[in-house]
C-alpha positions as CSV (number, residue, x, y, z in Angstrom):
1,M,0.1,39.0,14.3
2,K,-3.4,38.4,15.8
3,I,-4.1,35.6,13.2
4,A,-0.8,33.9,14.1
5,L,-1.7,34.0,17.9
6,I,-5.2,32.5,17.1
7,V,-3.6,29.7,15.0
8,V,-1.0,29.0,17.7
9,G,-3.8,29.0,20.3
10,V,-5.9,26.6,18.4
11,L,-3.0,24.3,17.7
12,V,-2.2,24.4,21.5
13,A,-5.8,23.7,22.3
14,I,-5.8,20.7,19.8
15,G,-2.5,19.5,21.2
16,L,-3.9,19.6,24.7
17,F,-7.0,17.8,23.8
18,F,-5.1,15.1,22.0
19,G,-2.7,14.8,25.0
20,M,-5.6,14.5,27.5
21,Q,-7.1,11.8,25.3
22,V,-3.8,9.7,25.4
23,L,-3.3,10.2,28.9
24,G,-7.0,9.0,29.5
25,T,-6.5,6.1,27.4
26,R,-3.4,5.2,29.3
27,N,-5.2,5.5,32.7
28,E,-8.1,3.3,31.3
29,L,-5.5,0.6,30.2
30,V,-3.8,0.8,33.6
31,T,-7.1,0.2,35.3
32,Q,-8.0,-2.6,33.0
33,K,-4.7,-4.4,33.6
34,N,-5.1,-4.0,37.4
35,T,-8.7,-5.5,37.0
36,I,-7.0,-8.6,35.1
37,E,-4.7,-8.9,38.1
38,G,-7.5,-8.7,40.6
39,A,-9.7,-11.2,38.6
40,F,-6.7,-13.8,38.3
41,A,-6.3,-13.3,42.1
42,Q,-9.9,-14.7,42.6
43,V,-9.1,-17.5,40.4
44,D,-6.1,-18.2,42.3
45,V,-8.0,-18.2,45.5
46,A,-10.5,-20.9,44.2
47,L,-7.6,-23.0,42.7
48,Q,-5.8,-22.8,46.0
49,R,-9.1,-24.1,47.8
50,R,-9.4,-27.0,45.4
51,A,-5.7,-27.8,45.9
52,D,-6.2,-27.7,49.7
53,L,-9.1,-30.4,49.3
54,I,-7.1,-32.7,47.1
55,P,-4.8,-34.3,49.9
56,N,-7.9,-35.4,51.8
57,L,-9.6,-36.7,48.8
58,V,-6.3,-38.6,47.7
59,E,-6.0,-40.1,51.2
60,T,-9.6,-41.2,51.3
61,V,-9.2,-42.8,47.8
62,K,-5.9,-44.4,48.9
63,G,-7.7,-46.3,51.7
64,F,-10.0,-48.0,49.3
65,A,-8.1,-48.1,46.1
66,S,-4.4,-48.5,47.1
67,Q,-3.6,-50.3,43.8
68,E,-4.3,-47.2,41.8
69,K,-0.8,-45.7,42.4
70,D,-0.5,-44.2,39.0
71,V,-3.7,-42.1,39.2
72,I,-3.0,-41.0,42.8
73,A,0.7,-40.0,41.8
74,S,-0.6,-38.1,38.8
75,V,-2.9,-36.1,41.1
76,A,-0.1,-35.4,43.5
77,N,2.4,-34.4,40.9
78,A,-0.3,-32.1,39.2
79,R,-1.1,-30.4,42.6
80,A,2.7,-29.8,43.1
81,A,2.9,-28.3,39.6
82,L,0.0,-25.9,40.5
83,G,1.8,-25.0,43.8
84,G,5.0,-24.3,42.0
85,A,3.4,-22.2,39.1
86,R,4.0,-18.4,39.5
87,S,2.7,-16.6,36.4
88,P,-0.9,-16.8,35.2
89,A,0.1,-18.7,32.1
90,E,2.0,-21.3,34.3
91,K,-0.9,-21.6,36.6
92,I,-3.4,-22.0,33.7
93,A,-1.3,-24.8,32.2
94,A,-0.8,-26.5,35.6
95,N,-4.6,-26.2,36.3
96,G,-5.3,-28.0,33.0
97,Q,-2.8,-30.8,34.2
98,L,-4.7,-30.9,37.5
99,D,-8.2,-31.0,35.8
100,S,-7.0,-33.9,33.8
101,A,-5.5,-35.8,36.8
102,L,-8.7,-35.3,38.9
103,S,-10.9,-36.5,36.0
104,R,-8.9,-39.8,36.0
105,L,-9.1,-40.1,39.7
106,L,-13.0,-39.8,39.6
107,V,-13.0,-42.3,36.9
108,V,-11.2,-44.7,39.1
109,V,-13.6,-44.1,42.0
110,E,-16.5,-45.4,39.8
111,A,-14.9,-48.8,40.1
112,Y,-15.1,-48.8,43.9
113,P,-18.8,-48.6,45.1
114,Q,-17.8,-48.9,48.6
115,L,-15.7,-45.7,48.2
116,K,-18.6,-43.8,46.5
117,S,-20.9,-44.7,49.6
118,D,-18.3,-43.4,52.2
119,A,-19.5,-40.5,54.0
120,S,-16.3,-38.6,54.1
121,F,-15.7,-39.2,50.5
122,M,-19.1,-37.9,49.5
123,R,-18.4,-34.8,51.6
124,L,-15.2,-34.2,50.0
125,Q,-16.7,-34.8,46.5
126,D,-19.6,-32.3,47.4
127,E,-16.9,-29.8,48.6
128,L,-14.8,-30.3,45.4
129,A,-17.9,-29.8,43.2
130,G,-18.8,-26.6,44.9
131,T,-15.2,-25.4,44.4
132,E,-15.2,-26.5,40.8
133,N,-18.3,-24.3,40.2
134,R,-16.6,-21.3,41.9
135,I,-13.5,-21.9,39.7
136,A,-15.6,-22.0,36.5
137,V,-17.3,-18.6,37.6
138,E,-14.0,-17.0,38.4
139,R,-12.3,-18.3,35.1
140,R,-15.4,-16.8,33.1
141,K,-14.9,-13.4,34.9
142,Y,-11.2,-13.4,34.3
143,N,-11.5,-14.4,30.6
144,E,-14.0,-11.6,30.2
145,T,-11.7,-9.1,31.7
146,V,-8.8,-10.2,29.6
147,Q,-11.0,-10.0,26.5
148,K,-12.1,-6.6,27.3
149,Y,-8.5,-5.4,27.9
150,N,-7.4,-6.9,24.6
151,T,-10.3,-5.3,22.7
152,T,-9.5,-1.9,24.2
153,I,-5.9,-2.0,23.2
154,E,-6.7,-3.1,19.7
155,L,-9.2,-0.2,18.9
156,F,-8.1,2.9,17.2
157,P,-7.0,5.4,18.7
158,N,-6.4,3.3,21.8
159,N,-3.8,1.2,20.1
160,I,-1.6,4.3,19.5
161,A,-1.6,5.1,23.2
162,A,-1.1,1.2,24.0
163,S,2.0,1.1,21.8
164,L,3.4,4.5,23.2
165,F,3.1,3.3,26.8
166,G,4.1,-0.4,26.1
167,F,0.8,-2.2,26.8
168,Q,0.7,-5.5,25.1
169,R,-2.0,-8.1,24.4
170,N,-2.6,-10.6,27.2
171,D,-3.2,-14.2,25.9
172,A,-3.3,-15.8,29.2
173,Y,-6.9,-17.2,28.9
174,F,-8.4,-20.3,30.5
175,K,-9.5,-22.5,27.6
176,T,-11.4,-25.7,27.4
177,D,-9.8,-28.9,26.7
178,P,-10.5,-29.8,23.1
179,G,-11.8,-33.2,24.2
180,A,-14.3,-31.4,26.4
181,R,-16.2,-30.3,23.4
182,T,-17.3,-33.9,22.3
183,A,-19.8,-35.9,24.1
184,P,-18.4,-39.1,25.6
185,K,-19.5,-42.3,24.0
186,V,-22.1,-44.2,26.2
187,N,-22.9,-47.6,25.6
188,F,-26.4,-48.6,27.0
189,G,-25.9,-52.2,26.3
190,I,-27.6,-51.8,22.9
191,K,-25.8,-53.7,20.1
């Protein structure tokens, strides 16, 4: 009888230990998931700041380069897509579209020296550059947070607790455009 009580006591202790481990893992996953949401909120703030700068930038460019209607329209459409995006994945996709449109706009600017020397345009371009740096920092922090969460839910025994409580992998990463990995071809007038 005593041995049976000891065995039951040991089994209960082992069960309590594993139960506490599972609950601890669940709490850690909840914390990491909330950290991801907080990190994305910071990205969202930086993206909104950039979106707020764009109308002024577009109006300045319109004053000098009114014939570039397609490029200006693509920036406006991309900004609207970012404003309409709700989920992180939608915002990441819309942000890529806006990055591309802004790149085309800045290429157009190169053809207008008087625009590049305009004081308000230069101020807006500096603000935009600072905002782009903030966005890059916040994207990096967000991606690191998502990577940590994904690693945590894939490790044993965390994967058991993750599947028990319905935690799933988050694949909403900010990725670089494949074209950004290759250096642009520059012609220095050498044949």
